[in-house]
N, C-alpha and C positions, 0 to 999 in steps of 0.2 A: 503495500497500498505504497503510494505514495504522500508528501508530508505537502500536503497545495503553500498552507503558511510561511513554510521554513521558504518554498523557492520563488515567492512574492517581494518577501524582508527583501530591504538592500543591504549588502555588506557594508562596516564602516568601513572600510580600504573604500570601495563604490561606491559612496556617499562624499569624503573626503576631497577623488578624484577627481566629480564633477564642479563640486563647491569650488576648490579651484579652476575645473579648468570658465566656468564664470565668470568666476570673478580676474581671471586674464585676460580674457576677448575683450572686454570696456576698453581696457586700459590700454591692448592693442593697436585701437582704432587711432585713426588721427584726427584731435584736439585741435578747432581751429587757432590758426595766430589770435597770438589775443592782439588787441587793436594800438597802432600805434597815426599816433601825431599827421605825424607826417608821415603817411597815405592817406589822412580827412582833408590837411591840408589842401594835398596835389590835388585830390577830383574842383578846392571849392574854386583854386589857381586855371587848374583845363579851364572853368567854367567860363569864366571874364576874364580871360585869354578867349577861345572862344570865338567870345563876343570880339572880344576886339579885332581878333581878324577873319569876323563874317563869317567863321564855320558853323553853320547851325544844325549838321549834323554832329558836329563833334558837343556842342550845346546836350542835345537832344536827346543824345546817349548817353549820357550822367544821370539821368531824372529819370527818378523813378512809373513804371507808367498810372500808378494813380496821385503821382503829387499831384500838391493844389500853392499856390502861392499870394500872398498877402501885400497886398500895396492901397495905398489910399485908399484905404476901408473899405476893397474889393478883395473879392475874391480869383482865382481862374484856375480850371483842372491847366493841365499840362498842355489840353488842343487848344484851347483856348489861347493859354503862355505863346507857344508857336506860333498859332495863330494871330495877333494880333497883341502881344508885350514884347514878343520877343527883337521882331525888325524892327522893333522904336528901341527896344537898348542896344541892339547891335551899331544902329546907329549913336550915339551918340556914347556909346564911346572909343568910337570909332573920331567920334571932333572933338571928347574935353581926358584932360588928363584928371586917372583918379590913382590917387598915392593912400595902398592901405596900410593901414596902422598893424601893429603884425592881434596874429589869431587868437580868441582865447579856444580854447576848447576841453568837452567835456565829454564823457564815454563809460556808460553802461550797459556794458555788456552788450551788442552790436551792434545801438542806437549813441550815438555822437553829433553834441551841441557846435554848434559855432558862428561865435556873436566876434564881430571884430565891424572898422569901422574903414570909411577909404573920402577922402576928403578932394575932395569934387573942383577942378579951376579948367577955361578957357572959354571957349565959345563955342555955343550950339548949337545952329540954322542962325548963326550973325548975334547972340542973345552970349549976354557975357552970364556966364556959368559961374558960384561959386560957393558951395553948402560941402555940407558933411552929412552924411548919406549909412545909416548903421546897417546892417545886415544880422537876419538869423537866420541861420541853417539848423534842419535834421539829417541829419543822414542816417541809410540804414545800410546793414552788411548779410545782406541773405546768400549767396554764393559764391563768397569772397572777391566779389567787388564791393566798392563806396559805393549809395546810390543817393541821388538828396531826394528825399521827400518834401520838405516843405520847406519857400523860405521867405522872411517874411522883413520884408524895404524898409524902414518910412529916413526920412530924408529934415534938414532944421540951416538954417542962412547963421551962418562965422558972421 
């Protein structure tokens, strides 16, 4: 006669090996690299650099599909920004000089908040420009690349 209870009960040795394997497998998985400030500021600089050179594709490639833009009390979707606001931003960035102050970057997991200011001077469409713009960008990293999720701009005269 066969003792079925003895056949179904795992041995202590077998349980220990199984536990060790289960603990070892997650440790072997590649953990995402910790966020680096330089990676995030490079995205912000590439965003403004693309505007300065008029590279719409480069600018839009940095923006998440569900991004929202806030400026002058209005909200814009990614599509609205690309169609309406980006051409004006490119035109503006090409005509004036913007001097960016150092950015402040804060992380929480795969989210980064970037706060900065830019002093703009020059002439835009024949009119003098002299103001300070404050920017708040929120970026996320889902698949390794940082993408802009939202931008909020405000400005004040100097």
